[in-house]
C-alpha positions as CSV (number, residue, x, y, z in Angstrom):
1,M,-17.9,21.2,6.8
2,G,-20.5,23.1,4.9
3,G,-21.6,23.0,1.4
4,S,-24.5,23.3,-0.9
5,V,-26.0,21.3,-3.7
6,V,-24.9,22.5,-7.1
7,A,-26.4,19.9,-9.3
8,Q,-28.8,16.9,-9.0
9,G,-29.7,13.8,-11.0
10,A,-32.9,11.9,-10.7
11,G,-34.1,8.7,-12.3
12,L,-30.7,8.0,-13.9
13,R,-30.8,4.9,-16.0
14,R,-28.4,3.2,-18.4
15,G,-29.2,4.0,-22.0
16,Q,-27.0,1.7,-24.0
17,P,-24.8,-1.3,-23.3
18,G,-21.2,-0.5,-22.6
19,P,-18.6,-1.2,-20.0
20,M,-18.9,2.1,-18.0
21,S,-21.0,5.1,-17.2
22,Y,-20.2,8.8,-16.7
23,L,-22.0,11.5,-14.7
24,V,-22.2,14.7,-16.8
25,R,-23.1,18.0,-15.2
26,D,-25.1,20.5,-17.3
27,G,-25.9,23.6,-15.2
28,N,-27.8,22.3,-12.2
29,A,-28.7,18.9,-13.7
30,I,-26.7,15.6,-13.8
31,A,-27.2,13.2,-16.7
32,L,-25.9,9.6,-17.0
33,E,-23.9,8.7,-20.2
34,D,-22.9,5.2,-21.0
35,G,-20.4,4.0,-23.6
36,W,-17.0,3.0,-24.7
37,P,-14.2,5.2,-23.7
38,T,-11.8,6.9,-26.1
39,E,-8.4,8.5,-25.5
40,A,-10.2,11.7,-24.7
41,D,-11.6,10.0,-21.6
42,I,-8.2,9.2,-20.0
43,G,-8.2,11.0,-16.7
44,R,-12.0,11.2,-16.4
45,V,-13.9,9.9,-13.4
46,V,-15.9,6.8,-14.3
47,L,-18.5,4.8,-12.5
48,L,-18.2,1.1,-12.2
49,P,-21.2,-1.3,-12.1
50,G,-21.2,-1.4,-8.3
51,G,-21.3,2.4,-8.0
52,E,-17.7,3.0,-7.1
53,A,-16.0,5.9,-8.9
54,G,-12.4,5.8,-10.1
55,I,-10.1,7.7,-12.5
56,L,-9.6,6.1,-15.9
57,K,-5.8,5.6,-16.4
58,R,-5.7,3.3,-19.5
59,W,-8.1,1.8,-21.9
60,W,-8.2,-0.6,-24.9
61,H,-10.9,-2.6,-26.6
62,A,-11.1,-4.9,-29.6
63,D,-12.6,-3.5,-32.7
64,D,-15.6,-5.9,-32.4
65,K,-16.0,-4.9,-28.7
66,I,-15.9,-8.5,-27.4
67,E,-13.0,-7.9,-25.2
68,W,-11.5,-4.9,-23.4
69,R,-8.8,-4.0,-20.8
70,W,-8.8,-1.0,-18.5
71,Q,-6.9,0.4,-15.6
72,V,-8.7,2.5,-13.1
73,E,-7.2,4.2,-10.0
74,F,-9.0,4.4,-6.7
75,Y,-8.0,6.7,-3.8
76,N,-9.4,7.0,-0.3
77,H,-8.6,9.4,2.5
78,R,-9.9,9.8,6.1
């Protein structure tokens, strides 16, 4: 398998509290965005605190953001 690097991120750090982070590509750069998902984020790949990536399937949070519920799908293949 061959390939080439199309984008890179360096020194990525969380910028605000929130339950998840997103990697966002802008040209050949990768940025890290943190925050609270909206309906527009359903289907998006999200990073969990341990570094695993999954697809956001469902999301809900209380207006005061003291509780939330989410469903994330993980898939692996060898």
